[in-house]
C-alpha positions in Angstrom: 0.0 0.0 0.0 2.8 2.3 0.9 4.6 1.6 -2.3 1.5 2.4 -4.3 1.3 5.8 -2.6 4.9 6.5 -3.4 4.4 5.4 -7.0 1.3 7.6 -7.3 3.1 10.6 -5.8 6.0 10.1 -8.2 3.7 9.8 -11.2 1.8 12.9 -10.2 5.1 14.9 -9.7 6.4 13.7 -13.1 3.1 14.8 -14.8 3.3 18.2 -13.1 6.9 18.7 -14.2 6.1 17.7 -17.8 3.1 20.1 -17.8 5.2 23.0 -16.6 7.8 22.1 -19.2 5.2 22.4 -21.9 4.4 25.9 -20.8 8.1 26.8 -20.8 8.6 25.5 -24.3 5.5 27.4 -25.4 6.8 30.6 -23.8 10.2 30.2 -25.5 8.5 29.7 -28.9 6.8 33.1 -28.4 10.0 35.0 -27.7 11.1 37.3 -30.5 13.3 35.7 -33.1 16.5 37.5 -33.9 17.4 37.4 -37.6 21.0 37.7 -38.7 19.9 38.4 -42.3 17.9 41.5 -41.2 20.7 42.7 -39.0 23.0 42.8 -42.0 20.4 44.6 -44.0 20.0 47.3 -41.4 23.8 47.6 -40.9 24.4 48.0 -44.6 22.1 51.0 -44.6 23.7 52.8 -41.6 27.4 52.1 -42.1 27.7 54.7 -44.9 26.1 57.6 -42.9 28.5 60.5 -42.8 29.5 61.9 -39.4 28.1 65.5 -39.1 31.5 66.9 -38.0 34.2 64.7 -39.4 34.9 63.7 -43.0 34.3 60.0 -42.1 31.4 57.5 -42.0 29.9 56.3 -38.8 31.5 52.9 -39.4 35.0 54.3 -39.9 34.7 56.2 -36.6 33.2 53.0 -34.9 30.2 55.0 -33.9 28.2 52.0 -35.3 29.2 48.4 -35.7 27.4 45.3 -36.7 27.2 44.2 -33.1 25.3 47.4 -32.2 22.3 46.3 -34.4 19.6 43.9 -33.2 16.5 42.9 -35.2 13.7 40.9 -33.5 11.0 39.3 -35.6 7.8 40.0 -33.8 5.6 38.2 -36.4 5.8 37.5 -40.1 5.4 41.1 -41.1 6.6 43.2 -38.1 10.2 43.7 -36.8 11.7 45.5 -33.8 15.0 47.2 -34.8 17.2 48.3 -31.9 20.4 50.3 -32.6 23.0 51.3 -29.9 25.6 53.7 -31.2 28.7 55.0 -29.5 29.6 58.7 -29.8 33.3 59.5 -30.4 33.6 61.4 -27.1 31.5 61.4 -23.9 30.5 65.0 -24.4 29.8 64.8 -28.1 27.5 67.7 -29.0 26.2 66.0 -32.2 25.0 62.8 -30.6 21.4 63.8 -31.0 21.9 64.6 -34.6 23.6 61.2 -35.2 20.6 59.5 -33.7 18.3 61.5 -35.9 20.4 60.5 -39.0 20.0 56.9 -38.1 16.3 57.2 -37.7 15.7 59.1 -41.0 18.0 56.8 -43.0 16.2 53.7 -41.9 12.8 55.3 -42.2 13.5 56.2 -45.8 15.4 53.0 -46.9 14.5 50.0 -44.8 11.9 48.1 -46.8 10.5 46.0 -43.9 7.7 47.1 -41.6 9.4 47.9 -38.3 9.5 49.7 -35.0 12.7 51.5 -34.4 14.5 52.1 -31.1 17.8 54.0 -31.0 20.0 54.4 -27.9 23.4 55.6 -27.0 25.6 52.7 -25.7 25.4 52.6 -22.0 28.0 54.7 -20.3 29.4 56.4 -23.4 27.9 59.8 -23.1 27.4 62.3 -20.3 23.8 63.1 -21.3 22.9 59.6 -22.4 19.5 59.5 -20.8 18.3 62.8 -22.1 19.5 62.1 -25.6 17.8 58.7 -25.6 14.5 60.3 -24.7 14.9 62.9 -27.5 15.7 60.6 -30.3 12.9 58.2 -29.4 10.2 60.9 -28.9 8.1 60.8 -32.1 6.6 64.3 -31.6 10.0 65.8 -31.0 11.5 64.1 -34.1 8.5 65.2 -36.2 8.9 68.8 -35.1 12.7 68.7 -35.8 12.1 67.4 -39.3 10.1 70.5 -40.1 13.3 72.6 -39.7 14.6 73.3 -43.2 18.2 73.9 -41.9 18.2 70.5 -40.2 16.8 68.8 -43.3 19.8 70.1 -45.3 22.2 68.6 -42.7 20.4 65.2 -42.7 20.3 65.0 -46.5 24.1 65.4 -46.6 24.8 62.9 -43.8 22.6 60.1 -45.2 23.6 60.4 -48.9 25.4 57.3 -50.3 29.2 57.7 -50.8 29.0 58.3 -54.6 26.4 61.1 -54.1 28.4 62.6 -51.3 31.5 62.9 -53.5 29.5 64.9 -56.1 28.0 67.0 -53.4 31.5 67.7 -51.9 32.7 68.9 -55.3 29.8 71.4 -55.5 30.4 72.7 -52.0 34.2 73.0 -52.7 33.5 75.1 -55.8 31.2 77.3 -53.8 33.8 77.8 -51.1 36.5 78.6 -53.6 34.3 81.3 -55.2 33.1 82.8 -51.9 36.3 84.0 -50.3 34.6 86.3 -47.8 33.4 83.2 -45.9 36.5 81.1 -46.2 39.9 82.6 -46.4 41.5 79.4 -47.5 40.2 76.3 -49.2 39.3 73.7 -46.6 40.3 70.1 -47.1 37.5 69.2 -44.7 34.7 70.7 -46.6 32.3 68.0 -45.5 32.7 69.5 -42.0 32.5 73.2 -42.8 29.3 72.9 -44.8 27.4 71.9 -41.7 28.5 74.7 -39.4 26.2 77.5 -40.7 23.2 75.2 -40.2 24.1 73.5 -37.0 24.1 76.6 -34.9 20.4 77.1 -35.7 19.5 73.4 -35.1 21.3 72.7 -31.9 18.8 74.3 -29.6 15.9 73.0 -31.6 16.9 69.4 -31.0 
């Protein structure tokens, strides 16, 4: 009789464990699936974005890397894209603008239906929390995009390399012809062309 009770108890315990295990497997199946293919698709779009201040791409400055991109498949049509970028210095004044460049480039070019979250890598900027709120605030981003000066900056930052080269030649010609603004020809024209606009956009962001 005693053995029957023990056997029954073991049988009940085993059934309970298997039942819980089924729930665990079901929960795991519902977790977002991270796709490597989509990560590369996203990264290919953002690696060529030009830094707003330096004549380099974000990839060249290691502001973005493939490891900073995460794409979760929510369902067959929807994806969650998460990007964490690293400013070149902890007090970078253009971090907000870089975040906006990432958002605009993906909004324009990423063909999949997605929700986008952009953050500064933890501990890499002195105003990390404030900037994260700004670049993920839809109303603030929409308002910023109505600023024509800011639009000019973004257009130059997100152009593909071949287009940027042509744009640089145009700006270089303008600088050479307009000596009252530039006493000498600047080798870093890609930086100087943003300066007249950035002063009017900095407070707006």
